[in-house]
Backbone as ProteinMPNN parsed JSONL, in Angstrom:
{"seq_chain_A": "XXXXXXXXXXXXXXXXXXXXXXXXXXXXXXXXXXXXXXXXXXXXXXXXXXXXXXXXXXXXXXXXXXXXXXXXXXXXXXXXXXXXXXXXXXXXXXXXXXXXXXXXXXXXXXXXXXXXXXXXXXXXXXXXXXXXXXXXXXXXXXXXXXXXXXXXXXXXXXXXX", "coords_chain_A": {"N_chain_A": [[197.548, -34.823, 75.841], [196.491, -37.125, 73.578], [196.44, -40.75, 73.219], [197.249, -43.566, 71.255], [196.583, -46.78, 72.496], [198.203, -50.023, 73.033], [197.476, -52.754, 74.328], [198.356, -56.558, 75.625], [197.827, -59.679, 76.216], [196.84, -60.295, 78.451], [195.356, -61.914, 80.215], [192.84, -62.313, 82.007], [191.157, -63.549, 84.323], [188.86, -64.672, 86.975], [190.057, -65.909, 88.971], [192.122, -63.953, 89.579], [191.743, -61.357, 91.022], [193.274, -58.711, 91.575], [194.187, -58.299, 89.14], [192.084, -57.989, 87.699], [190.919, -55.414, 88.873], [192.934, -53.555, 88.424], [192.706, -53.823, 85.255], [190.245, -52.466, 85.332], [190.54, -50.256, 86.163], [192.612, -49.033, 84.366], [191.132, -48.553, 82.231], [188.962, -46.88, 82.938], [190.727, -44.88, 83.608], [192.977, -44.301, 81.61], [192.518, -45.616, 78.947], [190.038, -44.153, 78.478], [190.42, -41.937, 77.399], [192.272, -42.146, 75.059], [193.169, -42.112, 71.865], [192.812, -44.579, 70.586], [192.117, -48.243, 71.373], [194.064, -51.042, 71.206], [193.485, -54.313, 71.417], [195.481, -56.906, 71.723], [194.94, -60.138, 71.576], [194.721, -62.891, 73.89], [193.489, -61.597, 75.918], [191.808, -62.691, 77.749], [192.027, -65.209, 79.811], [190.655, -67.57, 79.14], [188.502, -68.024, 76.519], [185.388, -69.405, 75.888], [183.331, -69.156, 74.308], [181.107, -67.048, 72.632], [178.455, -67.18, 73.652], [178.587, -67.354, 76.642], [178.202, -66.221, 79.309], [178.698, -65.68, 82.014], [179.646, -64.143, 85.002], [182.085, -63.277, 85.605], [183.414, -63.205, 82.998], [181.659, -61.602, 82.058], [181.722, -59.142, 83.2], [184.097, -57.675, 82.491], [183.44, -57.652, 79.525], [181.44, -56.079, 79.522], [182.938, -53.346, 80.495], [184.177, -53.16, 78.286], [182.342, -52.205, 76.18], [181.226, -49.786, 77.568], [183.701, -48.531, 77.486], [183.792, -48.314, 74.448], [181.146, -47.377, 74.085], [181.809, -44.777, 74.84], [183.092, -43.563, 72.681], [185.454, -44.357, 72.156], [187.668, -45.817, 69.925], [187.781, -49.207, 69.559], [189.931, -52.041, 69.118], [190.357, -55.44, 68.279], [192.235, -58.6, 68.731], [192.404, -61.825, 67.73], [193.678, -64.197, 70.308], [195.951, -66.758, 71.531], [194.553, -67.79, 73.548], [191.897, -66.948, 73.509], [190.751, -67.4, 70.84], [188.634, -67.757, 70.143], [186.676, -65.628, 69.773], [183.867, -63.712, 68.269], [181.028, -63.077, 66.419], [179.134, -62.262, 68.285], [180.767, -61.431, 70.512], [181.769, -59.157, 69.145], [179.383, -57.577, 69.151], [178.558, -57.14, 71.567], [180.67, -55.816, 72.794], [181.129, -53.86, 71.114], [183.541, -53.513, 69.774], [185.82, -54.105, 67.106], [187.191, -56.745, 64.995], [190.287, -57.832, 64.434], [192.288, -59.074, 62.254], [194.951, -61.726, 62.282], [198.077, -61.637, 61.356], [197.94, -57.933, 60.96], [198.11, -54.814, 59.438], [198.182, -51.573, 60.378], [197.588, -47.948, 59.764], [199.421, -45.943, 61.712], [199.883, -42.986, 62.992], [200.809, -42.291, 60.462], [202.469, -44.09, 59.86], [203.092, -46.961, 58.656], [202.192, -50.051, 60.421], [202.876, -53.286, 61.931], [200.956, -55.523, 63.234], [200.41, -58.614, 65.44], [199.927, -61.069, 67.182], [201.433, -62.649, 68.152], [202.211, -65.34, 68.876], [202.302, -66.956, 66.409], [204.913, -66.845, 65.712], [206.398, -68.338, 66.989], [207.868, -70.481, 65.729], [209.79, -72.86, 66.227], [208.527, -74.219, 68.257], [206.81, -76.95, 67.616], [204.785, -78.615, 68.259], [203.048, -76.526, 69.147], [202.611, -74.785, 67.356], [201.074, -76.708, 65.751], [198.86, -77.175, 67.315], [197.935, -74.98, 67.393], [197.201, -74.382, 64.635], [195.065, -76.704, 64.531], [193.141, -75.681, 66.28], [192.057, -73.513, 65.459], [191.109, -74.122, 63.221], [187.66, -74.498, 61.321], [186.178, -76.716, 61.631], [186.907, -77.739, 64.1], [186.491, -75.55, 66.086], [183.653, -75.311, 65.397], [183.04, -78.008, 66.11], [183.814, -78.017, 69.053], [181.978, -75.501, 69.871], [179.503, -76.747, 69.53], [179.222, -77.942, 72.198], [177.703, -78.153, 75.188], [177.999, -75.477, 77.416], [178.801, -75.656, 80.021], [180.693, -77.9, 79.564], [182.553, -76.814, 77.847], [183.669, -74.983, 79.269], [184.948, -76.252, 81.221], [186.588, -78.304, 79.782], [188.491, -76.189, 79.143], [189.38, -75.578, 81.478], [190.739, -77.851, 81.765], [192.632, -77.431, 79.575], [194.119, -75.773, 79.94], [195.754, -76.226, 82.291], [197.462, -77.767, 81.245], [199.048, -76.83, 79.646]], "CA_chain_A": [[197.25, -35.328, 74.535], [195.442, -38.597, 73.56], [197.583, -41.703, 72.035], [196.73, -44.956, 70.72], [196.874, -47.654, 73.488], [198.096, -51.145, 72.891], [197.771, -54.156, 75.709], [198.255, -57.838, 74.834], [198.381, -60.922, 77.095], [196.222, -59.786, 80.006], [194.761, -63.302, 80.784], [192.239, -61.837, 82.648], [190.276, -64.58, 85.136], [188.019, -64.442, 87.817], [191.241, -65.927, 90.069], [192.988, -62.938, 89.773], [190.963, -60.138, 91.46], [193.819, -57.501, 91.576], [194.361, -57.727, 87.864], [190.976, -57.4, 87.574], [190.656, -54.272, 89.445], [194.204, -52.962, 87.757], [192.105, -53.397, 84.256], [189.149, -51.763, 85.074], [191.377, -48.917, 86.618], [193.303, -48.723, 83.282], [190.011, -48.552, 81.565], [188.708, -45.786, 82.98], [191.974, -43.895, 83.742], [193.659, -44.136, 80.462], [191.807, -46.024, 77.805], [188.908, -43.835, 78.43], [191.173, -40.984, 76.755], [192.692, -42.492, 74.072], [192.436, -41.968, 70.266], [192.085, -46.071, 70.239], [192.834, -48.906, 72.125], [194.191, -52.123, 70.155], [193.751, -55.807, 72.54], [196.222, -57.851, 70.675], [195.097, -61.399, 72.071], [194.894, -62.832, 74.891], [192.318, -60.823, 77.034], [191.186, -63.622, 78.603], [192.619, -66.652, 80.398], [190.087, -68.48, 78.552], [187.187, -67.432, 76.09], [184.966, -70.501, 75.292], [182.52, -68.807, 73.124], [180.327, -65.687, 72.523], [177.544, -67.661, 74.737], [179.669, -67.473, 77.758], [177.716, -64.914, 80.289], [179.403, -65.939, 83.433], [179.815, -62.793, 85.812], [183.544, -63.096, 85.626], [183.712, -62.637, 81.829], [180.454, -60.803, 82.096], [181.935, -57.524, 83.926], [185.041, -57.113, 81.622], [182.526, -57.282, 78.483], [180.495, -54.491, 79.627], [183.627, -52.433, 80.791], [184.506, -52.714, 77.232], [181.305, -51.663, 75.776], [181.393, -48.786, 78.219], [184.655, -47.594, 76.413], [183.481, -48.134, 72.875], [180.167, -46.473, 73.841], [182.339, -43.663, 74.974], [183.394, -43.092, 71.649], [186.908, -44.803, 71.695], [187.544, -46.996, 68.942], [188.223, -50.746, 70.467], [190.143, -53.118, 68.415], [190.742, -57.029, 69.285], [192.601, -59.508, 67.711], [192.121, -63.23, 69.034], [195.115, -64.803, 70.681], [195.89, -68.292, 71.482], [193.307, -68.075, 74.586], [190.592, -65.885, 73.192], [190.69, -67.27, 69.69], [186.951, -67.793, 69.813], [185.734, -64.343, 69.722], [183.07, -63.905, 67.168], [180.019, -61.775, 66.078], [178.638, -61.956, 69.442], [181.464, -60.732, 71.315], [181.976, -57.95, 68.925], [178.134, -57.047, 69.278], [178.329, -56.877, 73.133], [181.591, -54.686, 72.92], [181.326, -52.843, 70.2], [184.773, -53.574, 68.719], [186.395, -54.352, 65.662], [188.022, -57.995, 65.129], [191.047, -57.761, 63.615], [193.164, -60.499, 61.577], [196.111, -61.915, 62.538], [198.306, -60.395, 61.415], [197.219, -56.909, 60.422], [198.878, -53.78, 59.09], [197.233, -50.246, 60.399], [198.574, -46.74, 59.697], [199.996, -45.694, 63.241], [200.329, -41.821, 62.647], [201.372, -41.917, 58.844], [203.297, -45.022, 59.691], [202.313, -48.585, 58.468], [202.941, -50.794, 61.432], [202.221, -54.709, 61.663], [200.43, -55.883, 64.557], [200.107, -59.559, 65.442], [199.641, -61.505, 68.505], [203.018, -63.107, 68.525], [202.299, -66.833, 69.272], [203.067, -67.5, 65.237], [206.543, -66.64, 65.909], [206.999, -69.206, 68.111], [208.156, -71.437, 64.862], [210.484, -73.949, 67.105], [207.649, -74.611, 69.026], [205.904, -77.449, 66.473], [203.425, -78.838, 69.016], [202.099, -75.249, 69.673], [202.003, -74.714, 65.93], [200.045, -77.828, 65.269], [197.398, -77.055, 67.941], [197.221, -73.427, 66.829], [196.365, -74.935, 63.343], [193.921, -77.267, 64.525], [192.176, -75.237, 67.181], [191.967, -72.227, 64.422], [189.938, -74.696, 62.17], [186.298, -74.256, 61.38], [185.675, -77.595, 62.149], [187.406, -77.744, 65.438], [185.639, -74.691, 66.327], [182.271, -75.882, 65.427], [182.563, -79.141, 67.005], [183.648, -77.324, 70.191], [180.988, -74.679, 70.294], [178.136, -77.506, 69.915], [179.326, -78.661, 73.327], [177.745, -77.429, 76.305], [178.954, -74.297, 78.244], [179.823, -76.099, 81.427], [181.536, -78.826, 79.404], [183.483, -76.114, 77.142], [184.18, -74.374, 80.596], [185.573, -77.915, 81.946], [187.709, -78.736, 78.745], [189.443, -75.004, 78.878], [190.64, -75.425, 82.941], [191.976, -78.847, 81.632], [193.771, -77.397, 78.355], [194.994, -74.816, 80.635], [196.735, -76.776, 83.089], [198.224, -78.653, 80.498], [199.952, -75.698, 78.707]], "C_chain_A": [[196.899, -36.874, 74.228], [196.351, -39.241, 72.61], [196.472, -42.884, 71.969], [197.585, -45.789, 71.91], [197.128, -49.105, 72.893], [198.173, -51.941, 74.208], [197.727, -55.668, 74.864], [198.351, -58.738, 76.317], [198.094, -60.698, 78.593], [195.824, -61.305, 80.992], [193.939, -62.979, 81.699], [191.247, -63.066, 83.128], [189.877, -64.238, 86.314], [189.272, -64.897, 89.083], [192.065, -64.854, 90.433], [192.308, -61.319, 89.824], [191.618, -58.692, 91.262], [194.048, -57.337, 89.728], [193.178, -57.269, 87.069], [190.556, -55.935, 87.712], [191.813, -53.095, 88.648], [193.512, -52.708, 86.176], [191.388, -52.358, 84.153], [189.809, -49.998, 85.062], [192.056, -48.173, 85.182], [192.449, -48.283, 82.147], [189.396, -47.068, 81.303], [189.63, -44.387, 83.313], [192.841, -43.147, 82.635], [192.959, -44.356, 79.351], [190.739, -45.221, 77.69], [188.994, -42.347, 77.627], [191.863, -41.185, 75.696], [192.248, -42.307, 72.687], [192.027, -43.279, 70.088], [192.84, -46.986, 71.017], [192.747, -50.1, 71.266], [194.369, -53.369, 71.511], [194.711, -56.553, 71.44], [196.401, -59.195, 71.383], [195.402, -61.627, 73.254], [194.288, -62.103, 76.15], [192.017, -61.399, 77.977], [192.086, -64.78, 78.853], [192.159, -67.506, 79.117], [188.485, -67.814, 77.906], [186.735, -68.953, 75.448], [183.515, -70.165, 74.782], [181.518, -67.533, 73.42], [178.908, -65.834, 73.72], [177.883, -67.431, 76.253], [179.118, -66.162, 78.427], [177.772, -64.835, 81.548], [179.749, -64.707, 84.165], [181.382, -62.322, 85.718], [183.91, -62.935, 84.377], [182.765, -61.326, 81.676], [180.966, -58.85, 81.99], [183.169, -56.964, 82.514], [184.479, -56.828, 79.957], [181.869, -56.061, 78.336], [181.474, -53.351, 79.862], [183.864, -52.223, 79.382], [183.633, -51.809, 76.231], [181.307, -50.394, 76.61], [182.265, -47.687, 77.129], [184.369, -47.401, 75.106], [182.092, -47.281, 72.885], [180.51, -44.874, 74.104], [183.123, -43.038, 73.586], [184.564, -43.44, 71.221], [187.282, -45.873, 70.908], [188.163, -47.95, 69.612], [188.483, -51.732, 69.173], [190.691, -54.652, 69.095], [191.463, -57.827, 68.1], [192.868, -60.61, 68.627], [193.818, -63.611, 69.039], [194.942, -66.329, 70.872], [194.811, -68.668, 72.532], [192.074, -67.785, 74.251], [190.412, -65.982, 71.492], [188.984, -67.448, 69.124], [185.971, -66.968, 69.98], [185.089, -64.309, 68.353], [182.27, -62.578, 67.059], [179.578, -61.492, 67.244], [179.535, -61.236, 70.732], [181.856, -59.207, 70.303], [180.634, -57.092, 69.015], [178.255, -56.626, 70.618], [179.691, -56.048, 73.422], [181.644, -53.679, 72.475], [182.727, -52.758, 69.533], [184.904, -54.028, 67.538], [187.373, -55.553, 65.626], [189.014, -57.544, 64.331], [191.909, -58.868, 63.152], [194.088, -60.2, 62.105], [197.104, -62.437, 61.713], [197.473, -59.141, 60.46], [198.076, -55.676, 60.205], [197.826, -52.467, 59.319], [198.167, -49.146, 60.195], [198.63, -45.98, 60.883], [200.392, -43.885, 62.662], [201.162, -41.537, 61.224], [202.186, -43.195, 59.062], [202.779, -46.422, 59.701], [203.315, -49.242, 59.529], [202.138, -52.3, 61.507], [201.78, -54.87, 62.882], [200.044, -57.541, 64.754], [200.353, -59.868, 66.983], [200.695, -62.017, 69.125], [203.057, -64.733, 68.352], [202.693, -67.696, 67.679], [204.111, -67.546, 65.064], [207.273, -67.682, 66.212], [207.094, -70.955, 67.128], [208.781, -72.88, 65.17], [209.574, -74.485, 67.547], [206.486, -75.757, 67.935], [204.974, -77.878, 67.159], [202.718, -77.532, 69.24], [201.543, -74.838, 67.906], [200.577, -75.571, 65.324], [198.984, -77.865, 65.925], [196.921, -75.815, 67.576], [196.293, -73.692, 65.558], [194.9, -75.481, 63.509], [192.817, -76.591, 65.377], [191.586, -73.726, 66.449], [191.03, -72.904, 63.356], [188.549, -74.523, 62.165], [185.595, -75.41, 62.024], [185.891, -78.087, 63.794], [186.369, -76.664, 66.298], [184.305, -75.012, 66.291], [181.881, -76.851, 66.251], [182.773, -78.609, 68.783], [182.522, -76.578, 70.784], [179.739, -75.52, 70.069], [178.107, -77.995, 71.111], [178.636, -77.733, 74.304], [178.279, -76.268, 76.892], [179.635, -74.749, 79.358], [180.684, -77.279, 80.578], [182.763, -78.099, 78.559], [184.312, -75.497, 78.253], [185.564, -75.43, 81.14], [187.013, -77.875, 81.089], [188.587, -77.535, 78.663], [190.072, -75.069, 80.0], [191.511, -76.659, 82.23], [193.04, -78.304, 80.637], [194.483, -76.356, 79.416], [195.747, -75.073, 81.556], [197.418, -77.769, 82.58], [199.148, -77.97, 79.801], [201.183, -74.831, 79.652]], "O_chain_A": [[197.289, -37.701, 75.051], [196.893, -38.751, 71.619], [195.342, -43.031, 72.435], [198.763, -45.617, 72.222], [196.201, -49.482, 72.176], [199.002, -51.643, 75.068], [197.205, -55.858, 73.765], [198.937, -58.341, 77.324], [198.811, -60.85, 79.582], [196.036, -61.538, 82.182], [194.373, -63.532, 82.71], [190.537, -63.549, 82.246], [190.577, -63.384, 86.856], [189.343, -64.179, 90.081], [192.667, -64.83, 91.506], [192.355, -60.424, 88.98], [190.97, -57.702, 90.921], [194.045, -56.227, 89.197], [193.16, -56.48, 86.125], [189.949, -55.331, 86.828], [191.474, -51.945, 88.369], [193.652, -51.573, 85.719], [191.536, -51.459, 83.326], [189.632, -49.022, 84.334], [192.002, -46.959, 84.984], [192.947, -47.7, 81.184], [189.293, -46.367, 80.297], [189.276, -43.209, 83.265], [193.266, -41.992, 82.62], [192.7, -43.373, 78.656], [190.191, -45.446, 76.611], [188.002, -41.704, 77.285], [192.188, -40.104, 75.206], [191.056, -42.345, 72.383], [190.962, -43.43, 69.49], [193.997, -46.741, 71.358], [191.718, -50.347, 70.637], [195.231, -53.29, 72.386], [194.358, -56.612, 70.262], [197.506, -59.565, 71.78], [196.185, -60.899, 73.863], [194.78, -62.179, 77.276], [191.904, -60.856, 79.075], [192.845, -65.192, 77.975], [192.915, -68.005, 78.284], [187.595, -67.293, 78.58], [187.471, -69.592, 74.696], [182.62, -71.001, 74.906], [181.289, -67.197, 74.582], [178.464, -64.926, 74.423], [176.874, -67.359, 76.955], [179.593, -65.082, 78.077], [177.07, -64.083, 82.223], [180.501, -64.117, 83.389], [181.753, -61.149, 85.76], [185.013, -62.388, 84.371], [183.141, -60.238, 81.239], [180.738, -57.892, 81.25], [182.976, -56.0, 81.773], [184.989, -55.955, 79.254], [181.761, -55.277, 77.394], [181.04, -52.26, 79.494], [183.785, -51.036, 79.064], [184.108, -50.868, 75.596], [181.521, -49.576, 75.715], [181.946, -46.729, 76.425], [184.68, -46.332, 74.581], [181.827, -46.569, 71.917], [179.797, -43.937, 73.744], [183.717, -41.964, 73.678], [184.951, -43.056, 70.117], [187.144, -46.983, 71.422], [189.129, -47.625, 70.302], [187.611, -52.13, 68.401], [191.277, -54.834, 70.163], [191.291, -57.703, 66.887], [193.324, -60.579, 69.77], [194.742, -63.432, 68.247], [193.992, -66.992, 70.455], [194.214, -69.74, 72.43], [191.146, -68.425, 74.745], [190.042, -65.007, 70.836], [188.438, -67.287, 68.032], [184.793, -67.218, 70.236], [185.66, -64.802, 67.38], [182.595, -61.444, 67.411], [179.557, -60.278, 67.445], [179.039, -60.642, 71.689], [182.226, -58.211, 70.924], [180.782, -55.872, 68.951], [177.96, -55.438, 70.744], [179.681, -55.56, 74.552], [182.048, -52.651, 73.017], [182.934, -51.846, 68.732], [183.891, -54.373, 66.93], [188.423, -55.385, 66.245], [188.66, -56.791, 63.424], [192.194, -59.658, 64.052], [194.413, -59.07, 62.471], [197.046, -63.61, 61.346], [196.661, -59.329, 59.554], [198.942, -55.601, 61.077], [196.831, -52.317, 58.609], [199.374, -49.286, 60.395], [197.655, -45.243, 61.029], [201.308, -43.775, 61.847], [202.007, -40.656, 61.06], [202.784, -43.378, 58.002], [202.142, -46.926, 60.625], [204.539, -49.156, 59.629], [200.957, -52.419, 61.181], [202.371, -54.199, 63.728], [199.111, -57.793, 63.992], [200.853, -59.098, 67.803], [200.941, -61.93, 70.328], [203.95, -65.268, 67.693], [203.237, -68.8, 67.676], [204.516, -68.318, 64.195], [208.423, -67.959, 65.872], [206.687, -72.062, 67.481], [208.429, -73.891, 64.563], [209.636, -75.674, 67.235], [205.413, -75.286, 67.558], [203.914, -77.501, 66.66], [201.549, -77.682, 69.594], [200.403, -74.677, 67.468], [199.55, -75.222, 64.742], [198.028, -78.469, 65.439], [195.727, -75.546, 67.446], [195.11, -73.384, 65.411], [193.88, -75.054, 62.969], [191.645, -76.92, 65.193], [190.747, -73.01, 66.996], [190.253, -72.216, 62.694], [188.142, -74.354, 63.315], [184.642, -75.266, 62.79], [185.069, -78.7, 64.475], [185.543, -77.101, 67.099], [183.754, -74.964, 67.39], [180.871, -76.857, 66.954], [181.902, -78.852, 69.619], [182.087, -76.825, 71.909], [178.733, -74.937, 70.472], [177.058, -78.568, 71.402], [178.958, -76.545, 74.272], [179.489, -76.259, 76.667], [180.77, -74.403, 79.687], [181.641, -77.59, 81.287], [183.86, -78.657, 78.538], [185.541, -75.493, 78.177], [186.762, -75.221, 81.329], [188.131, -77.557, 81.493], [189.618, -77.782, 78.039], [191.256, -74.735, 79.98], [192.732, -76.567, 82.107], [194.217, -78.636, 80.782], [195.711, -76.441, 79.446], [196.569, -74.198, 81.829], [197.962, -78.615, 83.289], [200.103, -78.59, 79.333], [201.901, -73.993, 79.107]]}, "name": "protein", "num_of_chains": 1, "seq": "XXXXXXXXXXXXXXXXXXXXXXXXXXXXXXXXXXXXXXXXXXXXXXXXXXXXXXXXXXXXXXXXXXXXXXXXXXXXXXXXXXXXXXXXXXXXXXXXXXXXXXXXXXXXXXXXXXXXXXXXXXXXXXXXXXXXXXXXXXXXXXXXXXXXXXXXXXXXXXXXX"}
């Protein structure tokens, strides 16, 4: 019997080849037979824009495309590491982006989906940075930078978190 699958917080990164292999195995051995796959944020350690076609991100994008091309509905929610997913990511993967939070009908039962970092209400600095990083102005300014600069900044931000 096929099932609806949910994953979150994989933080895929070229520096973790074992995790990359496990994810690929999951997609081919389990997700390929699912009724649907929901990715609830932080699929990548850092997503610096839909124009990032480096091999280390491109391999995962292609794997997701294969899954959606096989007819498995793919739903993706932005997390605090991949909040820059946009139309290019959707086109390249065949996924549907979900707002955070979302309510879906899961086998006749309303089910709340969210990434979860919005619930860290005691972490005032995180909530402030979350609001800033998801603002249209910040995104536009960041995405206007050259790709290599965005990658450099992502490494800096990751080392601080």
